C-alpha positions, 0 to 999 in steps of 0.5 A: 499499499502506498503512503499518500503525499501530504500536501499539508506537511512542510517535508524535511527530507534524511537520507536512510539507507539499506545494509542488505539486499532484501530491504529496498524501496521504491519512490511513493512519488514516481514509483521508481526503484527499487532503490537501496537508499531512500530520503525519508520525511522525519515528519510523515515518513513519506519515501521519495528518491532524490530528485522527488525529494526536490521537488516534494 
C-alpha cells in the first residue's frame, strides 16, 4: 500500500539506506525503484527518490 502524499507537511528529508539487498524501497511519488537508499521525511515518513525529494 502506497503512502499518501501529504500536502500539509513541510517535508524535512533525511537519507536512509539499506545494508542488505532484502530491504529496498520504491519512490512514493514517481514509483521508481527499487532503491537501496531513499530520502524519508522525518515528520510524515514519506519516501522519495532524490529528484522527487527536491520537488516535494
